Phi, psi and omega in degrees: 000160187235137170250108184230112183281144184274337179271133176245104181253026179308317164226120182292139176291153177291131181237141177284151177300145179229173178282350183275332179204154178270154177237152179291313178196180187295350183243011177223144181258003182272153174236103183291148177271359177205178179287153174233130183249122179256138182237137170236098187264106183256176182286333181231349176219139174241132185239147179220145175219136180238129172263115179279166182300328179286339173131328188286163178248125174250129187228149176217156173221141179221134176296136178198111179270105188297330183289343180274316182221066183300331181292347181265002184298317181298320177296320178298316180298317178296320180295314179294323178300320179294322181298326182264008173083027180297140179232160176304139182099346175294144173272146178242131178241129192238135165226164190205159167223355186293346180297344180278354182305147177296347177300328187255140179279335176224158177294325179299320177297319180295315178302315180299315181298317180294316180293325175303315182293320180297315179294323179292325180288324186229067182295139176073013183258153176288108182242128177237140184248126185279141180250163181293342178256020168085020178258164170244120181255153167293164179299320178300315180293323180296325178296329181274352181225059190297325182289342178282334182258346179292134175049047181260003187296325180299324182293324179296313180298314181297323180297321178290314182298323185298339181294319185253348179227081188291346179223098183194174167245122173285126177241103183244112182246118178258201180291332191241322189229168175235125175260130177236100189245112179282141179228130180219134180061028181077012180235141176287124183242030177302139180277340180246153174240316176279163178302319181298313179297320183289326174298319179296326185266006183061023175268351173226124177241133177272070171213131185225194185271347185226305198273354184289124177294147182300325181292345175277350179262317179209143179273341178223151177224158178285132176230111185054240183263012184225192176234150179226146176291152178266128181293127180273065183232006181065034182289331183213158180244163177295337174301327176294321178298310183289330175294314179300319182279358178080017180267337185242130177286148181302325180295337181272353173280081198268010177238163175294133178294152182305328181264002179078002180270169186294164177272077177238162180298319181302309183287330175299319177297320179295320181292321178296318177301318183295333179298339174247027175061035176242181174219184188289348176272351187253330182234136180283167175299324179297323178292320177296319178302316181296317179298315182297316180295323178297315182292318178299319179294321179294322177295316178299318180301318181294315181292318180297322178297317178294322178296317178297322179298312183289317181297320179292323180293324186250001180057052180250140184241000184234146173239140171250120189251147179198176177099171179297334178262032180304325181296326176288317180301317181297311181296320180292318179296318177296321178296329179276000177083022182258145170289148188240133173233137179268127174297330181299333179291345180257319186245002179095155184297314183296316180293323181293326179289341175242043194308313180299322179294316178296318181296314183289334174293314180297313180296319181293331180293340182268350180284132182241119176293321182288327182229069186297340179294344179270358182292156182280054182288151178049037176276014172250140182295171186302325183296333184290342172254019175077019185244326185291175181230134181288350181269010177084006180282104189284165183256136176242131175266129175251115178259123183256115184297144181294331181296342181293337181294343180272353181263118183305128176078354185296316183295325177293318179295319179293318179300318178297317180295321179293321179300318178290320181295329179296346177278343184243352182209157176272115187242146166232128181264130175244138185269152166279192179266332177058206182295340181289315177291325178297324177297323177294318180299316180296320179297320179297316181293328185279313186242344179088129177229158169289159179298325179293315181297315179298320181300308185287328176294321178294321178294323173297330173297325175297320177300316180297319179293328177301317179294321178295319180296318183300330179295330186261001180246109179303131178080013181267151175225146177274131179230167183237352184204181182296322179298320178294322177298314180302312182298319179297313180296319179294331179271004177083012180262166175258116181283134173247114188275121168272105199270359190301314183297317181292315181294329177297322180281329182248061189274084185245340183270153181298152178264086181206159188289341177274006168253093187264188179297339175298308180293319179298321179291321177296320178298314179295324177301323177293316179298329180278351182073024180294147178264347184209151177224133176240122178262120177265119186240164176299329181230162177266166179158193181280153177300313184303325184278341190245004179243170181283165185299334183277345188307314181301334179273336182274330182290130183297143176300134178090352180267132180279136179234129179235155172246133178236122178288154182302324181287349181256014190300334180293347180272002187301310183297318178299319179295320181295330182278350181277000000 
């Protein structure tokens, strides 16, 4: 039997305000009962956006180089919070990129330092940290999973954009970098998640509206009737080019100029001249103009080339542009032949200029501690956690019930069927609790445990059953996270997820005995962006009759769920093809 929901809320469609309910803004359907403050903590700029109870978004951005005065970060956060009207009781949602600063020897060290500052700035406050795969973690959980929260700001913006623009490339250009995030069918289909992976896939370009040195754009520029090499001395920034050309406002030149002089057209021209080892007595304004136009054009060419690559790969024809470098994004998208839509037209200019902060505030406002099943979990497609496939090959989660271990030969028969099915579909196997979880239940009944202790002991039982299952599935490997699943699938293996580590970080479901491995597996299937789930049980029957009471709330909207009895295992491949 099949449980198939008709509503697909993987990304909610944009809805206009109605008289039946209030909306926070045009791209979110949640109405917070208090303010939500979103943070994008970068290495040279920190951005904040607050959604007030009435609905509007107030946003600010302030230059702050963390490597110079890291001890002042908490003070900066408090100051910015006051500027946007933060009050006690507001929820805080955090994303970051500052962990990449040269101040830190590892990203984990950077994440820890940033979270320390956030907690110091807002003690006793509800703080949630956004992950690259679309979850909200507690600060404690984020500390244990630093690579999941590092450089996750692009995912928050893309997650928001996908709601109203289901087929597009998000082009977000800040002071330093350009994010190019493909979205198809309302799902983020980026091939990379870490900065390194995104650089490899041209989904992250280290070229921005202000901080990029000229020598990083071109090694030679036209000078009068000849060409000259660009001095690799950091004499000028691309912000000087855009300032000279009238594209960038002086207030947006948010870093100290290389020569320490003001952000004016006059001094920008001097810095551009110095990049070819000249000065204002040696090159005319016309010569500076030619150099500036050449460099701006070279920057556009690089971004447009990456856009054409991604658009051609994914058959996308639209770009949604945002960021302080929106003017660059627009011109590059047009050069790549894409139709252009401004995010600012939906969320306002100030919010769009601080897009990751605004996005994480909107997403964070929808997270419910009391009702976590309503949170916007896994609103990023499978590829965003490194599992999906850009060729449309969807992911199926196979949950193997613990009771099957009591049937002689059942695990071997199931393992053989799964090995064959892995040749025709992308599978992830999730374990039940089996006799390991049952032992915890008996122990609880005999001596008594707290609900938290029983919950985590039972989940550790799922880990043990994962190892037992892998022994019986030819070609299977035990993994602990999305990266492990990706590596297994890429290597032609069948991943069996030992979920304790992941569930500890994404602790959103209640700790009670009627939330069994069925619901936990459905929840994980959502985090993985799976389109289908098949529960293999000792007996066949309806989903409603064979799962725990929480399952209907844990299974993602729009995901198909089937039950297959152990005696029907030979039908698995046929079922996968339907």
